[in-house]
C-alpha positions in Angstrom: 29.2 79.3 85.4 28.6 77.8 88.5 26.1 79.5 90.9 27.7 81.6 93.7 26.7 81.2 97.5 24.8 84.5 97.6 22.5 85.6 94.8 24.3 88.6 92.9 21.1 90.5 92.9 20.8 90.5 96.9 24.6 91.9 97.2 24.1 94.4 94.0 20.8 95.7 95.5 22.3 96.3 98.7 25.5 98.1 97.8 23.1 100.4 95.5 21.1 101.2 98.5 24.0 102.3 100.8 24.8 104.6 97.4 28.5 103.2 97.4 29.5 104.3 93.7 33.1 102.8 93.9 33.1 99.9 96.1 37.2 100.0 95.8 36.7 103.0 98.2 34.1 101.6 100.5 35.2 101.8 104.1 35.1 99.1 106.6 31.7 100.2 108.0 30.2 100.0 104.7 31.5 96.7 103.9 30.6 95.2 107.1 27.1 96.6 106.7 26.7 94.9 103.2 27.8 91.5 104.5 25.6 91.8 107.7 22.4 92.5 105.4 23.4 89.9 102.4 23.8 87.4 105.4 20.6 88.2 106.7 18.8 88.2 103.5 20.3 85.0 102.0 20.6 82.8 105.3 24.3 81.8 104.0 27.1 82.6 106.7 29.6 85.3 105.9 33.2 84.6 106.2 34.1 88.0 107.8 37.9 89.3 107.2 37.0 93.3 107.1 36.9 94.4 110.7 40.2 94.5 112.7 38.7 93.4 116.1 40.5 91.3 118.4 38.7 87.5 118.1 39.9 86.6 121.6 38.9 86.9 125.3 40.4 89.9 127.0 43.2 89.3 129.2 42.0 87.9 132.6 44.7 89.5 134.6 43.5 93.1 133.0 39.6 92.1 134.0 40.6 91.2 137.4 42.3 94.2 138.4 39.7 96.4 136.7 37.2 94.7 138.6 38.9 95.1 142.1 39.4 98.8 141.0 35.7 99.4 140.6 34.6 97.4 143.7 37.5 99.7 145.4 35.0 102.7 144.5 37.5 104.3 141.9 34.7 105.1 139.6 34.2 108.0 141.5 37.4 109.8 141.5 38.7 111.7 138.1 41.8 110.3 137.0 45.4 112.3 137.0 45.5 114.0 133.6 49.2 112.6 133.6 48.0 109.2 134.2 47.9 106.6 137.2 51.5 106.6 138.6 51.8 102.9 138.7 50.4 102.6 135.1 53.3 105.3 134.1 55.5 103.2 136.1 54.6 99.8 134.4 54.6 101.5 131.0 58.2 102.5 131.7 59.2 98.8 132.6 57.5 97.2 129.8 59.3 99.3 127.2 62.3 98.3 128.9 61.5 94.8 129.0 60.3 94.2 125.4 61.7 97.1 123.3 65.1 97.6 125.4 65.0 101.3 125.5 64.8 103.7 128.6 61.8 105.9 128.6 61.1 107.8 132.2 57.5 107.0 134.0 56.7 110.7 133.6 56.7 110.3 129.6 54.3 107.4 129.9 50.7 108.8 129.3 47.8 106.9 129.2 45.2 107.8 126.6 41.8 106.4 125.5 43.0 104.2 123.0 45.8 104.9 120.5 43.3 106.3 118.4 43.3 109.2 120.7 47.0 108.9 121.2 47.4 109.7 117.6 45.1 112.6 117.8 46.5 114.2 120.4 50.0 113.7 118.9 49.2 115.1 115.8 47.6 118.4 117.4 51.0 118.8 119.3 53.6 117.7 116.3 51.8 120.1 113.9 51.5 123.3 116.3 55.5 122.7 117.1 57.1 124.6 114.3 54.6 127.1 112.0 56.4 126.1 108.6 56.2 122.5 109.4 52.4 122.2 108.8 52.4 118.5 107.2 52.4 114.8 108.4 54.0 112.1 106.3 52.6 108.5 106.3 54.7 105.5 105.2 51.7 103.6 103.8 49.9 101.3 103.6 48.5 102.2 107.4 45.5 102.7 109.1 42.9 104.8 107.1 41.1 106.4 110.4 44.3 108.6 111.0 44.2 110.2 107.6 40.4 111.1 108.8 41.8 112.4 112.2 44.1 115.1 110.4 41.1 115.7 107.8 39.1 116.5 111.2 41.5 119.1 112.5 42.6 120.6 109.0 46.1 119.3 109.1 47.6 118.6 105.9 49.3 115.2 105.2 51.6 113.3 102.5 51.9 109.7 101.8 53.9 106.9 99.7 53.6 103.4 99.4 56.3 101.5 101.1 55.8 98.8 98.7 58.8 99.8 96.2 61.0 101.4 98.8 62.2 98.8 101.2 65.7 98.6 102.4 68.5 101.2 101.2 65.5 102.7 99.0 63.4 103.8 102.1 66.0 106.6 103.3 66.2 108.3 100.0 62.3 108.3 99.5 61.6 109.7 103.4 64.2 112.3 102.5 62.6 113.4 99.3 59.5 114.8 101.8 61.8 115.5 104.6 63.8 118.0 102.5 61.0 120.0 101.2 60.8 121.6 105.1 57.3 121.2 105.6 57.0 117.7 107.6 56.4 118.0 111.3 55.9 114.2 111.8 56.5 110.7 110.3 53.8 108.1 111.0 54.0 104.3 110.2 53.0 100.9 111.7 55.1 98.1 112.7 54.2 95.4 112.4 52.2 97.1 109.2 48.5 97.1 109.1 47.4 95.8 106.7 50.3 94.5 104.6 52.0 93.1 107.8 55.7 93.7 106.7 58.1 94.9 109.5 60.3 97.2 109.1 63.8 96.0 110.0 66.4 97.9 112.5 68.7 99.2 109.6 65.5 100.8 107.9 64.3 102.4 111.3 67.8 103.4 111.7 67.8 105.4 108.7 64.5 107.0 109.3 66.0 107.9 113.0 68.9 109.8 111.5 66.4 111.8 108.9 64.2 112.7 111.9 67.3 114.0 113.8 68.7 115.7 110.7 65.6 117.2 109.7 63.9 117.6 113.3 60.6 115.8 112.8 58.8 113.5 115.2 58.7 109.9 114.5 55.3 108.6 115.7 55.7 104.7 115.8 52.4 102.9 115.9 52.9 99.7 117.9 49.3 98.5 117.9 50.2 94.9 116.8 53.2 95.0 119.6 55.5 92.1 119.0 53.3 90.1 116.7 56.3 89.3 114.4 55.7 85.7 115.0 59.2 84.7 113.0 60.8 85.8 115.9 61.0 84.8 119.7 60.0 88.6 121.3 58.2 86.8 124.5 60.9 87.1 127.0 61.3 90.0 129.0 64.5 91.9 129.5 66.1 89.8 127.0 66.8 90.2 123.0 65.7 90.1 120.6 63.4 93.1 121.2 60.6 94.6 119.4 62.2 96.6 116.3 62.0 100.4 117.0 63.1 103.8 115.9 63.7 104.7 119.6 67.3 103.6 119.4 68.0 105.9 116.4 66.5 109.3 117.5 65.3 111.1 120.7 62.5 112.7 118.3 60.0 109.8 118.8 56.8 108.8 120.5 55.9 105.1 120.8 52.2 104.5 120.7 51.4 101.2 122.8 47.8 99.7 122.3 45.9 97.5 124.7 43.4 96.4 122.0 45.3 93.9 120.3 48.2 92.6 122.1 46.0 92.3 125.2 42.6 91.9 123.6 41.5 94.9 125.7 39.8 96.9 122.8 36.7 97.4 124.2 37.6 99.7 127.5 39.7 101.9 125.2 43.2 102.1 126.8 46.9 102.8 125.4 49.7 104.5 126.6 51.9 107.0 124.7 55.6 106.8 125.3 57.5 110.0 124.5 61.2 109.9 124.8 63.0 111.8 127.6 64.4 114.4 125.5 61.0 115.3 123.4 59.3 115.5 126.7 61.2 118.0 128.2 61.8 120.1 124.8 60.6 123.5 124.5 59.3 124.7 121.3 59.0 128.3 120.7 55.4 128.1 119.0 54.0 125.8 121.6 55.8 127.9 124.6 54.1 131.0 123.4 50.5 129.1 122.6 50.7 127.4 126.0 52.7 129.6 129.0 55.9 128.0 128.3 54.9 124.6 128.7 57.5 121.9 127.3 56.4 119.5 124.5 55.1 116.6 126.8 53.2 118.5 129.4 51.3 120.5 126.1 50.5 116.8 124.8 49.1 116.0 128.5 47.8 118.7 130.1 46.5 121.1 127.1 45.5 118.6 124.6 44.5 115.3 126.4 42.6 117.7 129.2 40.8 119.2 126.3 39.6 116.2 124.6 38.9 113.9 127.4 40.2 115.4 131.0 41.8 112.0 131.0 41.6 108.2 130.6 39.0 105.8 132.1 40.3 105.4 135.5 39.5 101.6 135.8 40.9 100.9 132.5 44.2 102.2 133.8 44.6 99.7 136.7 43.7 97.0 133.9 46.5 98.2 131.5 48.9 98.5 134.5 48.3 94.9 135.7 48.8 93.6 132.1 52.1 95.5 131.7 53.3 94.5 135.0 52.3 90.8 134.5 54.0 90.7 131.2 57.4 92.3 132.4 57.2 90.0 135.2 57.0 87.0 133.0 54.0 85.7 134.6 51.8 86.3 131.6 52.5 85.3 128.1 50.5 87.6 126.1 52.7 86.6 123.0 51.5 83.1 123.2 47.6 83.9 123.5 47.6 86.1 120.3 49.9 83.6 118.5 46.8 81.9 116.9 46.5 85.0 114.6 49.8 83.8 112.7 48.2 80.2 113.0 45.1 81.2 111.2 46.9 83.3 108.6 48.9 80.4 107.5 45.9 78.2 106.9 44.0 81.1 105.2 47.0 82.0 102.8 47.1 78.1 102.1 43.5 78.1 100.9 43.6 81.4 98.8 47.1 80.6 97.1 45.5 77.1 96.1 42.9 78.7 94.6 44.8 81.1 92.1 45.2 84.4 94.5 48.4 86.0 95.3 49.7 87.6 98.5 50.3 91.1 97.5 52.6 92.5 100.2 54.8 88.8 100.1 58.2 89.8 100.8 60.0 91.4 103.9 63.2 92.0 102.3 64.9 88.7 102.1 62.3 86.4 103.5 58.5 85.7 103.2 56.1 88.3 105.0 55.0 87.2 108.6 52.0 85.4 109.4 49.8 87.5 111.5 46.6 89.4 112.5 46.5 90.9 108.5 47.6 89.7 105.2 46.8 90.8 101.6 45.3 89.0 98.7 45.0 89.8 94.9 43.7 87.9 92.1 45.3 88.2 88.6 43.5 90.5 86.0 41.1 92.0 88.5 40.9 95.3 90.3 40.4 95.7 94.2 37.2 97.0 93.5 36.0 94.0 91.3 37.5 91.4 93.6 35.9 92.8 96.8 32.7 93.2 95.1 32.7 89.9 93.7 34.0 87.9 96.6 30.6 89.3 98.5 28.7 86.9 96.3 31.0 84.4 97.6 29.9 85.1 101.2 33.4 86.7 102.1 34.1 90.1 103.0 37.1 92.3 102.9 38.3 95.9 102.5 40.3 97.1 99.3 44.4 98.2 99.9 43.7 101.5 98.1 41.3 102.8 101.5 44.6 102.1 103.5 47.0 104.1 101.3 48.4 101.3 99.3 48.9 101.5 95.4 48.6 97.8 94.8 45.6 96.1 93.7 44.0 93.8 96.3 42.6 93.4 99.7 43.4 93.5 103.3 42.2 90.1 105.1 41.8 90.1 108.7 41.9 86.9 110.8 40.5 87.8 113.9 37.1 86.2 113.5 37.8 83.0 111.5 36.4 80.4 113.3 37.4 76.4 112.6 34.7 75.5 110.7 35.0 78.4 108.4 38.4 76.9 106.7 36.4 74.3 105.1 34.0 76.9 103.8 36.3 79.1 102.4 38.0 75.9 100.6 34.7 75.4 98.9 33.8 78.8 98.2 37.2 79.9 96.4 37.1 76.5 94.6 33.7 77.6 92.9 35.5 81.2 92.4 38.3 79.6 90.7 35.9 77.7 88.5 34.2 80.7 87.7 37.6 82.8 86.5 
């Protein structure tokens, strides 16, 4: 066998020191820690693909607006729990411009990143009906959302969408909903980590079932409009971002500033609640929260208890970014398109050296190139592959941690630098020769 770029003893020792029993279940933070320490101990640069952090500068239009707000003295004032009026207005307009649906400004509520948005949404949905105490995940998905439910003591069910696309998706979802205990359905679109994109016809069926069984759909749009196979960049013109919002009134859209605008550090996003759901009264919520409807329970109870509002200056930033995008003066899609270009190059290198793309098809077409993609290697489990790639200075997380039942890894393109394509090519050539 050819020598690996990093000595096995270094990696194995670090994994043992952290007490990781099964590397297939290692968290993002644990993989990151092993990679950082192995890089330091060996002096060999790691190709880091485990963290889903934006690798681009923050949108300047947002930075300028936030700085100006701070200069104007906004930091001394508590934000309104419902959100900055201008942000609410621009969020409503942005949804119309790029999704093509109408949501009133009152239903667009700023949150401290979509992480807080999902936490507050889980709290609200799980308290609507006593018999509906379980959340359904269409996986794979973002692992921390399940941790949130674990923290609040809410049950969840999950299935891997890999074998249930197209006409198979509806019956699979209904098999859970007909049990009568599901309060909410959660999925990301585009999907983290597989980068599949649910089609309008699949979302139509999810919407139909949400109405039939009276459950709320939480549509996580963290990677908004990043299906680079379609031009979704022109405001107020189709094609639009695919959404369940066209097919049911029971929905919440979670729109993040982190990836589309590279504004992750300021923890800013917006939850857009349908007009009907916002004003709906659930007996259990009304009894517990002085007769308030769903939308006001979400904002004046859940968000107020969690953080008493969202960073005031960051709301000015998001308002400016949403306004500029809808005006057509800021093309956020063209800035983040580099992720798709990186994915295409990385996939080619991995596949040339014997790897496979795990989630390779999106119904009748190849999966899009984007922020994430998935790889596997014939004859190797997820844990074996993730562990061994560390010897080659490559770090990624296992799909099992994302709720996937497939053997493979999630690869993130955000931190890849130009000189690392050659590094990866050389290292995977050695990997292939050793296998």
